[in-house]
Phi, psi and omega in degrees: 000178179272017183302324184285345182300127179078359179284160179292151168278168179304315182297318180294323181300317179298315181298318181297316181295319179298315180298314183297309184291328175296322184292337178259013170106013177270145169280134178267122185237187184247168180286168178289147177261014166246146180304136172229151179280344181196158178303335180300328186278345176301135180304336178299335173257302191303316181276321188288340178285348180281150172078181191269003185281130175297149185199118177233120189217154175217134179201157176273135179229103171294116189253125188257119180230094182311324182296337180269012178297127178223022179057021180078007182280317183286129186298335180224033170232125180227150175286338173229104177250168189252117175260151167245121190250134177231134173239129176240114183221122356286170176305123184285351179095344178226036187297327179295320178294317178303319180297314181299323176296327180293328177293321176300322179298334177274006179083015178270126179277103187288351176279333184270324184277157178267098184254125190227147176254108187251128186318130174205119181256128189256137169213149176231099182302324182297322183270358184058042187232144171207161178198167177244150179174223186214161157269141174262126179254138170240115182049045175085000179247133178288123181244341187207150169253139185227115189225136169265105181296130178254329183210144176210142183059032182064013180248140177292144184256128171216117002288165175283139176257149172260130175247129177238120184237112179270141171265102191292320181301313181299315183297317183288325175300318181293313182297321184272352178068037178250160187252013177205143182301331185290344181269355180298136172285114180285310172211172182316116172084357177232128179267163178300320181295319179300327180279315196236358183297316180298321176305313180298318182297310185289318180293325177297317179300320179295306186292329185262336186237317196253349181301130183281110189299322180297316179300311186297320178302315180294319176306312183304310182298318180296314181298319181297315181297318179298318180299316180300315184293322178293324178297318181292339177270001178076034182239081187293330186290307175295329179298316182295325177299321177293325178297319178299319180295319178297318182298318179295319178301316178301316181299325178291315177304319182296313183292337176277357176080024184252024179237115177277176184297312183291323179297318181305312181300321181292314178302313181302317180300315181297316183290322180298318181296319178294317181298321180295316181295321177299316182297313182298318183290319178300316180299316181298316179298316180302318181296316182298324182271009170079033177045074184305332183268011180085177179231150180275127177264120180287129177290153177280094190258006191300274171226082180303143182292134179272119186273340183309122177277143180290139186256025177301137173288154182291353183282145176266102180272202178286159172295150181228163178291145174241139175225139173235126174236123177259114182267131185228171163281163192311117178277148171300143186310314183292332178293328180299314182296309184294318184295321180295322178297313181297321183298313181297313184300312185285330178292314180300320179299312181296318181299321178294312183298326183268011178056046177250111184281149183202169177263217183296150177241130180236142175241153182220153178202144171224177178301337186246004178204140173244126185226147174225133181242126180246119179282149173046054175279126183297159181278333182228157174295158172281140177290151181214140176257129179238155178264125180249135180269133179259203179288165177301149181306319182302328181268345188273334180231144179275187183306321183280001180081014177274147179296138179275178176302322181300316181291318180298318178301315180299317180293317182296314184300321185257006174059046178235146178287151183301323186285359177264358180289148173223166185250148177206147179269133177233113186071239181256352189251147176265129181243163169266150181228158172220150173263129184234133174277126174275131186290152180265114179264166177292142180304318184296323180295314181297314182295325178305325180280324188273331187299317178302322180293320180298314182294315183288346179278350179290127182248148184232154176303321177225128180238163181219158172262155173224316182231007184190197177270006176285137180243151176205173181297318175214167183300141173272130185243340173205157178223129177243128180219113182231138170241107189065237181255009182252141176287135171271110191277128171197174175219151183215130178051041175080006180246131177267142180291154180204202180243013180264143172232169181250144180275190177298146182304321187260017180260167180283344181271074185299313169217157184218157182264141174255119187288314181221158178299325180298327185268004186304305186299320180295318182296318180295320179296319179298331180281002176088012183259129176264098192274341181274124184301316182295323179294319179297317180301312182298318181295317180298315181294315181297308183296320181295321181296318177298315180298316182294319179301327180299338177243028181054044182228174169242158177248150180257117177227089177303152186304317184295322180291317180299314179304319181291312183298321179303325182257018172258352185227155175254336182218087189291133174229091178295140182226135179269126177242162183239148172231170186295138180304331184298340177299330187291351174289336181291153176304139184305317186289330177295312182297316180297317181299313180300316182294312186282309187287308186281319191254349186057041176263155169264120174292158180241131180244158182287136179298323186277315187257341183081358178284161177294140171258157182283049179227159173215161175241128175245146180255106180274174184237125169085193188272075184263176171267114186300323182298312181298315184291321179299310181301316180300313181294323178296322180294324180297316180296324177299320179294323181295332191298318179309298181301328185294328180300338185276341185311000000 
């Protein structure tokens, strides 16, 4: 198609990304001159994410993976592909927005495309590193990895770094509308294939057929020994370079098929231990030379005291609706379900414990917000009289029956007169007792104290830190808490509660104000967000059914897939896409698996025969351009087809 007309060349894309990230404060650097499997292994990332020094960097990294050798045949697998790597340390708090602006710099209209953050947890056992984050999808194709590093070199990281890794070949194939990496325009008049196809053929032949295993084995041992000796001399930088060389040697042995399961574990152990020692030594050196890049001071973010005095009038009006919305970066689908359940349970528990009467409680959740609405929450606690037990009678009065210091202390502490005390036997001992009225505080005051505890009490299968030692499934970015028309003031993870909420990522309504708790659901709906899980489910099923009927078909949506898709979107827009009839030659289950597992598509079957039809349904998010998103998703399936023939 003419999709590629006016699109950037490979070279221009690199220049645009460098310019953009430099403009927001990154140093533009160069790739490693030892082979690395990913930009992460470059010392500019692996070593620099350690320790307290701030660090913002962007660079191109040709990443070499012998195992991905395909002689240039596979349209999107190369033994050397090009990553563009960005590290932001500490996390600036708006890294997702910075990333979306970078796509605009590449000429991608983020309002038209369906851009999604889909759960992806990254780990590298060899580097002793892991993090949580997402794959970023554009119209169903993964274009970027986005990770909050939690640990590297087996050491916990503080501050946490954000890593953004673009796959340039995939992005450029999509922008230029070509179906093979060799057809990408590298620069005016020269294609990627003219430059690098022969390279792919020869390097594949080396990595898969001709690398001399005895030599490579010996290289590995030599590099490892050299790394050890450099570590003992206190030289982490050259030592780490030797570790990279050892790692590449291992990858070649692996691609030649000479690494068994037990050997793999042993090799990994050896490399992990070296990587850890390099990290520890590098950190020690940075400290000794006085942290040349300065140090990041962690703000005291635990629960700063909220000084705001509540402005409730002293009058006791009617009970009012209460709403709490926790705004996050995209949560994994199952976390949305579990967190809303936990939120409701612990809030109801606290309201009971704190004597706050209320009506019905409703919970709502999307990938970007967890919300709970409580109807008719009273303005004040109910007063309550409780019986308090004091010291034993024998200790409370002396021989003359006068109150002792113990009795006076008990009365003073609970603010009761001595003559109101009475005696009662408990077990075998007689004690003094007093009846005490517990004062009724305002609901908002009580909630200000309890809400941070409720939020931090939500537990997830996997949690992460981002700006402090507070953990959550993904970063919390805003908190809205209203009782009637007043904000319930508190703070969590450095964020103060307010009356602002955020709209859909690709809408013009970036954030909006909620006037009262009563108007919350209506306001969110007006912003185009379907906050009720059951409503989203119904909309997806209805619209998909209509689309499938239009081609005389039914759609297949197994429950687990539907459950996931429902919680991958805030504003579902099902779209019908078409693929080439020749796909139908593939085994039905292979085709179905690719559509459901990899792409989260619903396959479409014929109403009359039950066979697969050459259609699929994808559920996009928000106010996108359906035409653009349909074309993008259709192109992704075309790309999948090459590799599928190999299954």
